[in-house]
C-alpha positions as CSV (number, residue, x, y, z in Angstrom):
1,M,128.9,-13.1,79.9
2,A,127.8,-16.4,81.4
3,R,127.3,-17.8,77.9
4,E,130.8,-16.7,77.0
5,W,132.2,-18.6,79.9
6,A,130.2,-21.7,79.0
7,E,131.3,-21.5,75.3
8,K,134.9,-21.1,76.4
9,W,134.6,-24.1,78.5
10,Y,133.3,-26.3,75.7
11,E,135.8,-25.0,73.2
12,S,138.9,-26.1,74.9
13,P,139.3,-29.6,76.3
14,N,136.1,-30.9,74.7
15,A,136.8,-29.8,71.1
16,Q,137.5,-33.4,70.1
17,N,135.0,-35.6,72.0
18,E,136.3,-39.0,71.0
19,N,135.6,-41.9,73.3
20,N,139.1,-43.0,74.3
21,K,138.7,-46.0,76.6
22,K,142.2,-47.4,76.2
23,N,143.2,-46.9,79.9
24,I,139.9,-47.6,81.7
25,P,140.6,-49.6,84.8
26,K,139.0,-53.1,85.1
27,N,136.2,-54.1,87.4
28,T,134.7,-50.7,87.6
29,T,131.2,-49.3,88.2
30,Q,129.8,-46.9,85.6
31,V,128.5,-43.4,86.5
32,P,125.3,-42.6,84.6
33,T,125.7,-39.9,82.0
34,L,122.5,-38.2,83.1
35,I,121.9,-38.0,86.8
36,E,118.2,-37.0,87.3
37,N,117.8,-38.1,90.9
38,D,120.0,-38.0,94.0
39,L,122.8,-40.5,93.6
40,T,125.5,-41.8,96.0
41,L,128.8,-43.3,94.7
42,K,129.6,-45.9,97.4
43,R,133.0,-46.9,98.3
44,A,132.0,-50.5,98.2
45,D,131.3,-50.1,94.4
46,S,134.6,-48.3,93.8
47,P,136.4,-47.7,91.5
48,W,133.8,-45.8,89.5
49,V,134.4,-44.7,85.9
50,I,133.2,-41.8,83.8
51,D,133.8,-42.5,80.1
52,S,131.2,-40.1,78.7
53,D,130.3,-36.5,79.6
54,V,128.1,-36.4,82.7
55,V,125.2,-34.0,83.5
56,I,123.8,-33.5,87.1
57,Q,120.4,-31.9,86.7
58,S,119.1,-29.0,88.8
59,D,118.1,-29.8,92.4
60,V,119.9,-33.1,92.2
61,T,122.9,-34.0,94.4
62,L,125.7,-36.4,93.6
63,T,127.3,-37.7,96.8
64,I,130.7,-39.3,96.7
65,E,131.7,-41.4,99.8
66,A,135.0,-41.2,101.5
67,G,137.6,-43.6,99.9
68,C,135.9,-43.6,96.4
69,E,138.1,-43.6,93.3
70,V,136.5,-42.0,90.3
71,F,138.4,-42.4,87.0
72,I,137.4,-39.9,84.3
73,G,138.0,-40.4,80.6
74,R,140.0,-38.3,78.3
75,K,138.5,-34.8,77.8
76,K,135.4,-35.8,79.6
77,Y,133.7,-33.3,81.9
78,I,131.0,-33.2,84.6
79,T,128.3,-30.4,84.2
80,V,126.7,-29.6,87.5
81,N,123.3,-27.9,87.5
82,G,122.6,-29.3,91.0
83,S,125.4,-30.0,93.5
84,I,128.2,-32.4,94.4
85,L,129.0,-33.4,98.0
86,A,132.4,-35.2,98.0
87,K,133.4,-35.7,101.6
88,G,136.5,-37.7,102.1
89,K,138.5,-38.2,105.2
90,P,142.2,-37.7,106.0
91,E,142.8,-41.4,105.9
92,N,140.3,-42.0,103.1
93,P,140.3,-39.2,100.6
94,V,138.1,-39.1,97.5
95,H,140.2,-39.4,94.3
96,L,139.1,-37.8,91.0
97,R,141.6,-38.8,88.5
98,A,142.4,-39.5,84.8
99,Y,142.8,-43.0,83.5
100,S,146.6,-42.5,83.7
101,N,149.1,-39.7,84.5
102,S,149.7,-39.2,80.8
103,D,149.0,-35.8,79.2
104,A,147.0,-37.6,76.6
105,D,144.5,-38.8,79.2
106,M,143.8,-35.5,81.0
107,W,140.1,-35.2,81.9
108,A,138.3,-31.9,81.3
109,G,137.1,-30.8,84.7
110,I,133.8,-29.9,86.5
111,F,131.5,-27.2,85.2
112,F,129.1,-25.6,87.6
113,L,126.3,-23.8,85.7
114,Q,123.9,-21.9,87.9
115,G,124.1,-24.7,90.5
116,S,120.9,-24.8,92.5
117,T,122.6,-25.7,95.8
118,P,126.2,-25.3,97.2
119,S,128.8,-28.0,96.4
120,V,131.3,-29.1,98.9
121,F,134.6,-31.0,98.4
122,Q,136.5,-32.1,101.5
123,Y,139.6,-34.2,101.4
124,V,139.4,-34.7,97.6
125,E,142.5,-35.3,95.4
126,F,142.2,-33.8,91.9
127,E,144.7,-35.3,89.5
128,N,145.6,-34.8,85.8
129,S,142.8,-32.5,84.5
130,Y,142.6,-29.4,82.4
131,Y,140.5,-27.6,85.0
132,G,139.5,-28.3,88.6
133,A,136.3,-26.3,88.5
134,R,134.6,-23.6,86.5
135,L,131.6,-21.9,88.1
136,V,128.9,-19.6,86.7
137,H,126.3,-18.3,89.2
138,S,127.3,-21.1,91.6
139,T,128.7,-21.7,95.1
140,G,131.5,-24.1,95.9
141,T,133.7,-24.9,98.9
142,W,137.0,-26.9,98.9
143,I,138.4,-28.0,102.2
144,S,141.7,-29.9,102.6
145,C,141.8,-30.7,98.9
146,T,144.9,-31.5,96.8
147,F,145.4,-30.4,93.2
148,R,148.3,-32.0,91.3
149,K,148.8,-31.7,87.5
150,V,145.6,-29.6,87.2
151,R,146.2,-26.9,84.7
152,E,143.7,-24.3,86.1
153,V,142.3,-25.0,89.6
154,C,139.3,-22.8,89.6
155,S,137.6,-19.9,87.8
156,G,134.4,-18.3,89.0
157,Y,132.0,-15.8,87.5
158,K,129.3,-14.2,89.8
159,S,129.9,-17.1,92.2
160,K,130.8,-17.6,95.8
161,L,134.0,-19.6,96.4
162,V,135.9,-20.8,99.5
163,F,139.2,-22.6,99.6
164,N,140.6,-23.7,103.0
165,N,143.7,-25.7,103.8
166,C,144.3,-26.8,100.2
167,L,147.5,-27.8,98.5
168,I,148.0,-26.7,94.9
169,D,151.2,-28.2,93.6
170,Y,152.7,-27.2,90.2
171,R,156.1,-28.5,90.8
172,N,157.2,-30.6,87.8
173,H,154.1,-29.5,85.9
174,P,154.5,-30.4,82.2
175,Q,152.1,-27.8,80.7
176,T,153.0,-24.5,78.9
177,G,151.2,-21.2,78.4
178,N,149.6,-18.6,80.7
179,I,146.9,-19.2,83.4
180,N,145.5,-18.0,86.6
181,V,145.3,-20.7,89.2
182,L,142.4,-19.2,91.0
183,K,140.5,-16.7,88.9
184,F,137.6,-14.7,90.4
185,H,135.4,-12.3,88.3
186,K,132.5,-10.4,89.9
187,S,132.5,-13.0,92.7
188,S,133.2,-13.2,96.4
189,A,136.1,-15.4,97.4
190,Q,137.8,-16.7,100.5
191,V,141.2,-18.4,100.3
192,E,142.7,-19.3,103.7
193,D,145.6,-21.5,104.9
194,C,146.4,-22.8,101.5
195,T,149.8,-23.7,100.1
196,L,150.7,-23.1,96.4
197,Y,153.9,-24.1,94.7
198,C,154.5,-22.4,91.3
199,P,156.5,-24.2,88.6
200,D,160.2,-23.5,87.9
201,S,159.5,-23.2,84.2
202,D,158.2,-20.7,81.6
203,Y,154.6,-21.6,82.6
204,K,153.3,-18.2,83.5
205,L,151.2,-18.6,86.6
206,D,149.4,-15.9,88.6
207,A,148.3,-17.7,91.8
208,I,145.2,-15.5,92.6
209,D,143.7,-13.2,90.0
210,A,140.6,-11.2,90.9
211,D,138.7,-8.5,88.9
212,F,135.5,-6.8,90.1
213,L,135.7,-8.8,93.3
214,V,133.0,-7.7,95.7
215,D,134.4,-9.3,98.9
216,G,137.8,-11.1,99.2
217,V,139.7,-12.6,102.1
218,F,143.2,-14.1,101.4
219,R,144.6,-15.1,104.7
220,G,147.3,-17.4,106.1
221,N,148.5,-18.7,102.7
222,R,151.9,-19.8,101.6
223,I,152.6,-18.9,98.0
224,F,156.0,-19.8,96.5
225,G,156.9,-18.5,93.0
226,G,158.8,-19.8,90.0
227,I,161.1,-18.4,87.3
228,C,158.5,-17.3,84.8
229,P,158.5,-13.5,84.0
230,G,155.3,-11.6,84.7
231,A,153.9,-14.0,87.4
232,D,152.2,-12.5,90.5
233,A,151.2,-14.2,93.7
234,I,148.0,-12.1,94.2
235,D,146.6,-9.8,91.5
236,I,143.6,-7.6,92.5
237,G,142.1,-5.3,89.9
238,H,139.3,-3.5,88.2
239,G,137.5,-1.8,91.1
240,S,137.6,-4.8,93.5
241,R,136.5,-3.8,97.0
242,N,136.4,-5.1,100.6
243,I,139.7,-7.0,100.0
244,V,141.7,-8.2,103.0
245,I,145.2,-9.8,102.4
246,E,146.8,-10.9,105.7
247,N,149.0,-13.4,107.4
248,N,150.5,-14.7,104.1
249,I,154.0,-15.8,103.2
250,I,154.8,-14.8,99.6
251,T,158.3,-15.5,98.1
252,D,160.2,-15.6,94.8
253,F,157.9,-14.1,92.3
254,V,159.6,-12.6,89.2
255,D,157.0,-9.9,89.0
256,K,154.9,-8.8,92.0
257,G,154.1,-10.4,95.4
258,I,150.9,-8.4,95.6
259,S,149.5,-6.3,92.7
260,I,146.6,-3.8,93.3
261,G,145.4,-2.1,90.2
262,E,142.6,-0.5,88.1
263,G,140.9,1.4,90.9
264,A,140.9,-1.5,93.4
265,N,141.3,-1.0,97.2
266,A,142.9,-3.4,99.6
267,V,144.0,-3.7,103.2
268,I,147.3,-5.6,103.4
269,T,148.4,-6.5,106.9
270,N,150.9,-8.9,108.6
271,N,152.4,-10.5,105.6
272,F,156.0,-11.6,104.7
273,I,156.9,-10.8,101.2
274,A,160.4,-11.8,100.0
275,R,162.5,-12.0,96.9
276,C,160.1,-10.5,94.4
277,A,160.7,-7.9,91.8
278,M,158.0,-5.8,93.6
279,G,156.8,-6.7,97.1
280,V,153.6,-4.7,96.5
281,G,152.8,-2.8,93.2
282,V,150.0,-0.3,93.3
283,K,148.9,1.2,90.0
284,D,146.2,2.9,87.9
285,S,144.1,4.8,90.6
286,A,144.3,1.9,93.0
287,H,144.9,2.3,96.8
288,A,146.5,0.0,99.3
289,K,146.8,0.3,103.1
290,I,149.8,-1.7,104.2
291,T,150.4,-2.4,107.9
292,R,152.7,-4.7,110.0
293,T,154.2,-6.2,106.8
294,T,157.8,-7.3,106.4
295,F,159.6,-6.9,103.1
296,H,162.9,-8.7,102.5
297,G,165.2,-9.0,99.5
298,N,162.8,-7.6,97.0
299,D,164.0,-5.3,94.1
300,Y,161.4,-2.8,95.4
301,A,159.4,-3.2,98.5
302,I,156.7,-0.9,97.3
303,K,156.2,0.7,93.9
304,C,153.4,3.0,93.0
305,Y,153.0,4.0,89.3
306,E,150.7,4.7,86.4
307,K,150.8,1.6,84.1
308,T,148.1,2.6,81.6
309,P,148.4,6.2,80.3
310,G,145.6,8.3,81.6
311,E,144.4,5.9,84.3
312,G,146.2,7.7,87.2
313,G,148.9,6.6,89.6
314,G,148.9,4.3,92.6
315,Y,148.5,5.3,96.2
316,A,149.8,3.5,99.3
317,D,149.8,4.2,103.0
318,I,152.5,2.3,104.9
319,D,152.4,1.9,108.7
320,S,154.5,-0.1,111.1
321,C,156.3,-2.1,108.4
322,I,159.9,-3.4,108.0
323,I,161.8,-2.9,104.7
324,A,165.1,-4.8,104.5
325,S,167.7,-5.7,101.9
326,S,166.0,-4.1,98.9
327,K,168.1,-5.0,95.8
328,K,167.3,-1.7,94.0
329,T,165.6,0.8,96.3
330,P,163.1,0.5,99.1
331,F,160.4,2.3,97.2
332,E,159.6,4.1,93.9
333,I,156.9,6.4,92.8
334,D,156.2,8.3,89.6
335,K,154.8,11.8,89.3
336,N,151.2,10.6,89.4
337,S,151.5,8.5,92.5
338,S,152.1,8.9,96.2
339,I,153.3,6.8,99.2
340,S,153.1,7.8,102.9
341,F,155.3,6.1,105.5
342,T,154.6,6.1,109.3
343,N,156.5,4.3,112.0
344,T,158.3,2.1,109.4
345,L,161.8,0.7,109.7
346,C,164.2,0.6,106.7
347,D,167.8,-0.5,106.8
348,Q,168.9,1.5,103.8
349,Q,167.5,5.0,104.5
350,L,165.3,7.0,106.8
351,L,162.0,7.0,105.0
352,P,160.1,10.3,104.5
353,G,157.2,10.7,106.9
354,K,156.5,10.6,110.7
355,E,158.2,8.4,113.3
356,N,160.2,6.3,110.8
357,L,163.4,4.5,111.8
358,Q,166.6,3.6,110.1
359,G,168.3,0.5,111.5
360,T,169.2,-3.2,110.8
361,P,166.5,-5.8,111.7
362,E,167.6,-9.2,112.8
363,F,165.2,-12.1,111.8
364,E,164.6,-15.6,113.2
365,D,165.9,-17.6,110.2
366,I,166.0,-16.0,106.7
367,E,167.1,-19.2,105.0
368,K,164.0,-20.9,106.2
369,D,161.7,-18.0,105.5
370,R,161.1,-17.2,109.2
371,F,161.0,-13.4,109.0
372,N,159.8,-12.6,112.5
373,C,162.0,-9.7,113.7
374,I,164.1,-10.4,116.9
375,K,165.8,-7.1,117.4
376,I,166.8,-3.8,115.7
377,T,170.3,-2.3,115.7
378,Q,170.6,1.4,115.2
379,A,173.7,3.5,114.9
380,N,174.7,5.2,118.1
381,S,171.8,3.8,120.1
382,P,171.0,0.7,122.1
383,T,169.5,-2.3,120.5
384,N,165.7,-2.0,120.3
385,S,162.9,-4.6,120.3
386,C,160.7,-5.1,117.2
387,H,157.5,-4.6,119.2
388,L,154.7,-3.7,116.8
389,L,157.0,-3.5,113.8
390,G,156.7,-5.9,110.8
391,A,154.8,-9.1,110.5
392,S,154.5,-11.8,113.2
393,I,153.4,-15.2,112.0
394,T,153.6,-18.4,113.9
395,S,153.5,-21.2,111.3
396,S,152.2,-24.7,112.2
397,S,153.8,-26.0,109.0
398,K,157.5,-27.0,108.7
399,L,159.6,-24.6,106.6
400,I,162.8,-26.0,105.1
401,S,165.0,-24.3,102.6
402,G,162.3,-21.7,101.8
403,K,159.6,-24.2,101.0
404,L,156.9,-25.8,103.0
405,H,156.8,-29.6,103.1
406,A,153.7,-30.9,101.4
């Protein structure tokens, strides 16, 4: 499998390895093509340039100082058998960019192949590349990084990956096709406090896609969808386990806000999920425990079903949630599936189960995606508080017209 991933890497952006130097900036310092000893790219020598493929050997660290600009040539890649430490600062980020913003100048990306030590990117701006990173048997951390015009941000096979406080921006993205922004396979992953804007185009984009994930935490993210059919915010499948999905805002996905399938198990708590075809879809012998989550304006808040014949249905336990303004129906199950509801409010019907409520929730500001419940109005009864019902998220980011300011 590792070889397959490596071969796929080399097939794609590097199929034509011509040396295109037409847009190399002037007065630059060259990065060696083979880095055999620890090397620091100093800001004083910036801008640096990579116009041939670069290899960092095992047990070797490439350090990039804050404020460095590194221009990378067309379809050129960096292979990391050792590690990279790129530690920018808020006022002096590291820039890894193509020679220009043209599609023709896109660089290939960074390939971590059995990296001997962890790599860390902090306050790094990735611009105009086919891939941000591909990892095989490696460890990488991205903190406060920005990805713009990066076709696929990260894919990891049997790797350990952490993304914290990153911005992934696909608005006005020119590419076409189908990708997974963050793809994890037989890995462990942690994605927290990140913001992701999907494109308003036919560019099919699953924000997070994980199969055989052994540990996963997806917490405090803001994921905004586009118009492409079939796109999911978070797609967990193929027996993934120890998955926690909490404190996220997910809006405007044409398919599912959260998809749990193929025998996977996940705990989903304290999320806002709005304006998706399915808030949460559970299928093919998967199980989801959903608590303190608010669903608003979805076609279906929860749907459990058998997608692949013979694989079994989906199973969901819903507790202390709010389901409001469903466009079709609050929930749907097929004959192979089941949903249990406890202590859950729905505005359209009294849900089956114990201690459920029917009433109308009032929210802080729907137009600005502030879905904290203020009060509940029920027929022939006094107004009730929303205590311990639905999600409660205090955002430090400014929400305007359903989108976070970058």
